[in-house]
C-alpha positions as CSV (number, residue, x, y, z in Angstrom):
1,M,86.4,-82.1,44.1
2,N,84.0,-81.8,46.8
3,P,80.5,-83.8,46.4
4,L,77.4,-81.4,45.7
5,P,75.4,-80.3,49.1
6,A,72.2,-82.3,49.4
7,R,69.0,-80.4,48.0
8,G,68.0,-78.9,51.4
9,S,71.3,-77.5,52.1
10,L,71.1,-75.8,48.8
11,K,67.7,-74.5,49.5
12,I,69.1,-73.2,53.3
13,M,72.1,-71.7,51.3
14,K,69.8,-69.9,49.0
15,T,68.0,-68.5,51.6
16,A,70.8,-67.1,53.4
17,I,72.1,-65.6,50.6
18,T,68.9,-64.1,49.9
19,V,68.8,-62.4,53.0
20,R,72.5,-61.1,52.5
21,S,71.7,-59.9,49.4
22,A,68.9,-57.5,50.4
23,P,70.2,-55.5,53.2
24,S,68.4,-52.7,54.5
25,K,69.4,-49.3,53.6
26,V,73.3,-48.3,54.7
27,P,72.5,-45.6,57.5
28,K,75.1,-42.9,57.3
29,T,74.9,-41.3,60.5
30,Y,74.9,-42.4,63.9
31,S,71.4,-41.3,64.8
32,S,70.2,-43.5,61.7
33,L,72.4,-46.4,62.5
34,R,70.8,-46.5,65.8
35,K,67.2,-46.0,64.8
36,E,67.2,-49.0,62.1
37,V,69.0,-51.1,65.2
38,C,66.4,-50.2,67.3
39,R,63.7,-51.0,64.4
40,V,65.4,-54.5,64.1
41,I,66.0,-55.3,67.6
42,S,62.1,-54.0,68.3
43,E,60.4,-56.2,65.0
44,G,62.6,-59.5,66.4
45,R,61.3,-59.0,70.1
46,E,57.5,-58.8,68.2
47,R,58.3,-61.8,66.1
48,A,59.2,-63.8,68.8
49,R,56.7,-62.9,71.3
50,R,54.3,-64.1,68.2
51,A,55.9,-67.2,67.9
52,F,56.0,-67.4,71.3
53,E,52.0,-66.7,71.7
54,Q,51.3,-69.3,69.2
55,E,53.1,-72.1,70.6
56,A,51.6,-71.6,74.2
57,V,48.2,-71.6,72.4
58,R,48.7,-74.7,70.1
59,T,50.1,-76.4,73.3
60,R,47.2,-75.5,75.5
61,W,45.1,-76.9,72.5
62,E,47.4,-80.3,72.1
63,V,46.7,-80.8,76.3
64,G,43.3,-80.5,76.1
65,R,43.1,-82.9,73.1
66,L,45.1,-85.5,75.0
67,I,42.9,-85.2,78.2
68,D,39.8,-85.1,76.3
69,T,40.3,-88.1,74.1
70,H,41.9,-90.2,77.1
71,V,39.0,-89.2,79.2
72,L,36.3,-90.4,76.6
73,L,38.0,-94.0,76.3
74,H,36.9,-94.2,80.1
75,K,33.6,-92.0,80.0
76,E,32.1,-95.3,81.5
77,R,34.0,-94.7,84.9
78,A,32.1,-92.3,87.4
79,A,34.6,-89.5,88.5
80,Y,37.3,-90.4,86.1
81,G,37.7,-87.0,84.2
82,E,37.8,-85.1,87.5
83,S,40.2,-87.4,89.3
84,I,42.8,-87.7,86.3
85,I,42.9,-84.4,86.0
86,L,43.9,-83.9,89.5
87,R,46.3,-87.0,89.0
88,L,47.8,-85.3,85.9
89,A,48.3,-81.9,87.7
90,R,50.1,-83.4,90.7
91,D,52.3,-85.7,88.7
92,I,53.6,-83.1,86.2
93,K,53.5,-80.3,88.7
94,V,51.1,-77.9,86.8
95,H,48.4,-76.3,88.2
96,E,45.1,-78.1,87.7
97,K,43.6,-74.6,86.1
98,F,46.2,-75.1,83.4
99,L,44.5,-78.8,82.6
100,Y,40.7,-77.4,83.0
101,Y,41.7,-74.3,80.7
102,S,43.4,-76.6,78.1
103,L,40.3,-79.1,77.8
104,E,37.5,-76.1,78.0
105,F,39.6,-74.6,74.9
106,Y,39.9,-77.8,72.8
107,R,36.2,-78.7,73.3
108,A,35.2,-75.0,72.0
109,Y,37.6,-75.2,69.4
110,P,37.8,-78.9,68.4
111,I,38.8,-78.1,64.9
112,F,41.9,-75.4,65.5
113,H,44.4,-73.7,63.0
114,T,46.6,-70.9,64.7
115,C,47.6,-68.4,62.4
116,G,49.8,-66.4,65.1
117,K,47.2,-63.4,65.3
118,L,45.5,-64.3,68.8
119,G,47.6,-64.9,71.5
120,W,45.9,-66.8,74.7
121,R,44.4,-64.2,76.6
122,H,42.2,-63.6,73.3
123,Y,41.0,-66.9,73.5
124,Q,40.3,-66.7,77.3
125,E,37.8,-63.8,76.5
126,L,36.5,-65.7,73.9
127,L,35.5,-68.6,75.9
128,S,33.4,-66.4,77.9
129,V,31.0,-66.5,74.9
130,N,28.9,-69.6,75.2
131,D,27.1,-69.7,71.5
132,K,29.4,-71.4,69.1
133,Q,28.5,-69.6,66.1
134,E,28.8,-66.1,68.0
135,R,32.3,-67.3,69.1
136,L,33.6,-68.6,65.8
137,A,32.6,-64.9,64.0
138,L,34.2,-63.0,67.0
139,T,37.0,-65.3,66.4
140,K,37.3,-64.4,62.6
141,K,36.7,-60.8,62.8
142,A,39.4,-60.9,66.0
143,E,42.1,-62.3,63.4
144,A,41.3,-60.4,60.7
145,G,41.2,-57.1,62.5
146,D,44.3,-57.7,64.4
147,W,42.3,-56.7,67.6
148,T,44.0,-55.9,70.8
149,I,42.7,-58.0,73.9
150,A,40.9,-54.5,75.0
151,E,39.4,-54.0,71.6
152,L,37.8,-57.8,71.5
153,H,36.6,-57.4,75.2
154,K,34.9,-53.9,73.9
155,E,33.1,-56.4,71.2
156,I,32.0,-58.6,73.6
157,R,30.5,-56.0,76.0
158,K,29.0,-54.6,72.8
159,N,27.0,-58.2,72.4
160,R,25.5,-58.0,75.9
161,G,21.9,-57.7,74.9
162,K,22.5,-60.6,72.2
163,K,20.6,-63.6,73.4
164,S,23.0,-66.1,72.4
165,L,25.8,-64.5,74.0
166,S,27.3,-64.5,77.3
167,L,27.1,-61.0,78.5
168,T,30.5,-60.7,79.4
169,P,33.4,-62.5,81.1
170,Y,32.1,-60.6,84.2
171,R,28.7,-61.7,83.8
172,L,26.5,-60.0,86.8
173,T,24.1,-62.5,86.9
174,L,23.9,-66.1,87.9
175,T,20.6,-68.3,88.4
176,P,21.0,-69.8,92.2
177,K,20.3,-73.5,92.5
178,R,19.2,-73.9,96.1
179,G,17.0,-76.9,97.4
180,R,15.9,-77.5,101.0
181,L,17.9,-79.2,103.6
182,G,16.5,-82.5,105.1
183,C,15.1,-83.6,101.7
184,Y,15.9,-87.5,100.4
185,R,14.8,-89.9,97.7
186,I,14.7,-93.3,97.9
187,V,16.2,-95.6,95.3
188,P,16.8,-99.3,94.6
189,S,19.8,-100.7,96.5
190,E,22.6,-101.9,94.2
191,L,24.4,-103.6,96.7
192,E,24.3,-107.4,96.4
193,P,23.0,-108.1,100.1
194,L,20.2,-105.5,99.9
195,K,19.7,-106.6,96.0
196,N,16.0,-106.5,96.5
197,A,15.6,-103.7,98.8
198,V,15.4,-99.7,98.8
199,V,17.8,-97.5,100.6
200,L,18.0,-93.8,101.2
201,D,20.3,-91.9,98.6
202,L,22.2,-89.3,101.1
203,G,24.1,-88.1,98.1
204,F,27.9,-88.6,97.3
205,S,27.3,-91.7,96.6
206,N,26.4,-92.7,99.9
207,Y,23.4,-94.6,100.6
208,L,21.7,-95.4,104.1
209,E,19.7,-99.0,104.8
210,L,16.6,-98.3,106.1
211,P,14.3,-100.5,108.8
212,A,11.7,-102.7,107.8
213,R,9.2,-100.2,109.6
214,I,10.3,-97.2,107.2
215,T,10.8,-99.5,103.9
216,R,6.8,-100.9,103.8
217,K,5.8,-97.6,103.6
218,V,8.0,-96.2,100.6
219,K,9.2,-97.4,97.5
220,A,12.0,-96.4,95.0
221,G,11.5,-93.1,93.2
222,D,9.5,-91.7,96.6
223,F,10.6,-88.3,98.2
224,V,11.1,-88.2,101.9
225,R,11.8,-85.5,104.3
226,R,14.6,-86.2,107.5
227,L,11.9,-85.7,110.8
228,R,13.5,-85.3,114.5
229,G,15.1,-88.1,115.9
230,K,17.9,-90.7,115.2
231,L,16.3,-92.5,111.5
232,R,12.9,-90.9,111.2
233,V,12.0,-89.7,107.6
234,R,8.2,-89.3,106.2
235,K,7.0,-89.5,102.5
236,D,6.3,-85.9,101.2
237,K,4.8,-85.3,97.8
238,R,5.6,-81.6,97.9
239,V,9.5,-82.3,97.8
240,R,10.9,-82.3,94.2
241,T,14.0,-83.3,92.5
242,E,15.6,-79.8,92.6
243,D,15.2,-79.7,96.3
244,L,17.5,-82.7,96.8
245,Y,21.4,-82.6,97.6
246,T,21.8,-79.9,99.7
247,Y,23.7,-79.9,102.9
248,R,25.4,-77.8,105.4
249,A,28.9,-77.4,105.0
250,F,31.8,-76.8,107.2
251,I,34.4,-75.4,105.3
252,D,37.9,-76.6,106.2
253,H,40.2,-75.0,103.7
254,V,39.8,-72.6,100.8
255,I,42.2,-73.6,97.8
256,D,41.5,-70.5,95.3
257,G,38.5,-68.4,95.0
258,D,36.3,-71.0,93.2
259,T,37.5,-74.5,95.2
260,V,37.2,-75.3,98.5
261,W,37.8,-78.5,100.8
262,A,34.8,-78.9,103.0
263,K,33.3,-81.6,105.6
264,V,29.4,-82.2,104.4
265,E,26.7,-83.3,107.1
266,L,24.6,-85.7,104.9
267,G,22.2,-86.3,108.0
268,F,21.3,-89.2,110.3
269,G,24.9,-88.9,111.7
270,H,26.7,-89.6,108.3
271,W,29.3,-86.8,106.9
272,T,31.7,-86.8,103.9
273,R,34.9,-84.6,103.0
274,Q,34.9,-83.2,99.6
275,K,36.6,-81.1,97.4
276,L,33.7,-79.0,95.6
277,R,34.1,-76.4,93.0
278,L,31.7,-73.3,92.6
279,R,29.5,-73.8,90.0
280,G,29.4,-71.4,87.1
281,I,32.7,-69.5,87.8
282,D,36.2,-69.4,87.4
283,C,38.6,-67.3,89.0
284,P,42.4,-66.6,87.8
285,E,44.9,-68.6,89.7
286,I,46.1,-67.2,92.9
287,K,49.7,-66.7,91.6
288,M,47.9,-63.9,89.7
289,K,47.0,-60.6,92.0
290,R,43.2,-60.9,91.2
291,G,43.0,-64.6,91.6
292,L,44.9,-64.2,95.4
293,K,42.2,-61.2,95.9
294,A,39.2,-63.3,95.1
295,K,40.8,-66.3,97.5
296,R,41.2,-64.0,100.4
297,F,37.5,-62.8,99.5
298,L,35.9,-66.1,99.5
299,E,37.8,-66.9,103.2
300,R,36.5,-63.1,104.6
301,E,33.0,-64.3,103.4
302,L,32.4,-67.7,104.6
303,Q,34.5,-66.8,107.8
304,K,31.1,-64.6,108.5
305,V,28.8,-67.4,109.0
306,P,29.6,-70.8,111.2
307,F,28.6,-72.9,108.1
308,A,27.6,-72.5,104.7
309,T,24.6,-74.1,102.9
310,I,25.8,-76.0,99.5
311,A,23.6,-77.2,97.0
312,T,25.3,-79.8,94.7
313,T,25.7,-80.6,91.2
314,K,27.4,-83.3,89.2
315,S,29.5,-81.9,86.3
316,D,28.8,-83.5,83.0
317,K,32.1,-83.0,81.4
318,Y,34.3,-83.6,84.9
319,D,31.9,-86.1,86.7
320,R,32.9,-83.9,89.9
321,Y,30.5,-81.9,92.4
322,L,29.8,-78.3,91.6
323,C,28.0,-76.4,93.9
324,D,26.4,-73.1,94.7
325,V,27.4,-71.6,98.1
326,F,25.4,-69.5,100.4
327,A,26.7,-67.8,103.1
328,G,23.8,-66.3,105.8
329,G,21.7,-66.1,102.8
330,V,24.1,-64.5,100.4
331,F,24.8,-66.2,97.2
332,I,28.8,-66.2,97.0
333,N,28.7,-67.4,93.5
334,E,27.2,-64.4,92.2
335,I,28.9,-62.1,94.5
336,L,32.0,-63.0,93.2
337,L,31.2,-62.3,89.5
338,R,29.8,-58.6,90.9
339,E,33.1,-58.3,92.4
340,K,34.5,-58.9,89.3
341,L,36.9,-61.6,90.6
342,A,35.8,-64.2,88.6
343,R,34.4,-64.9,85.0
344,V,31.4,-67.1,84.0
345,V,32.8,-70.4,82.2
346,L,31.1,-73.0,79.9
347,A,29.6,-76.0,82.1
348,L,32.0,-77.9,83.6
């Protein structure tokens, strides 16, 4: 006598028998057979699509959770968040935007229970809503109503006038942050040989040792302006914090619509080469048609001028340098939004 199957096997057998014992109505004609077969195939494809979407969303969330928890363990290390994403993207051969989006998704939905009703493109639209409560309310409405992406986008646009909501994924204005060239701050030196001295903060973690004739006239915290000459500065009480970290930049290479490599002139004969991200916006990946269009648009705009002026900001989340880019007085970040080649993103 054969032994009884395990309990799990009984469950599988029972399920299989249940499915077979409840067949659909037997088609009597060829046309009804064709109709039923098409219906079953269509429903199967839809179930497979929804299952794939659900797993894609879950994968993004899990990737974001792993990166966020790892970065928090090393939050005391400057620029670690940015460097680890770039390194991870290179090592596992995925686009860095995939990792950035995943991290943004996890931070927007730290407690997440997918039910399979919303796909990744739905969440991309929802990430444009900066207010947490508004975003969660729209998420619940979209799930309950089984909204299409177009319906969700339309609902977000209806809330354009609300203070707590982003205007749209393609907001038409972005307040520029533009300082003044040649403005610096005197800071205390952290280098052991110059422990009791002050230095000039050039930005991008670069510092300039000052001669005694200057250090006798300034103290830590003073703002100064660069004068004509090899190394001449003057204390200026009109300079403010928002005037700092503004430079001339010579663009080497446009990576995509929102990221460039540039040689940055720090002043006093000092230069640095940096990978810069345009602040406040995000463009599609260049493998997408609109992403490639954004890259080519940015290239054309930057080719119109011999150099760009950039005002840099260090990101709170990734410890990387974001920048507002101006080409001949044109605010490039905003132009990309107006051309609908980029969307506003949560602060990175």
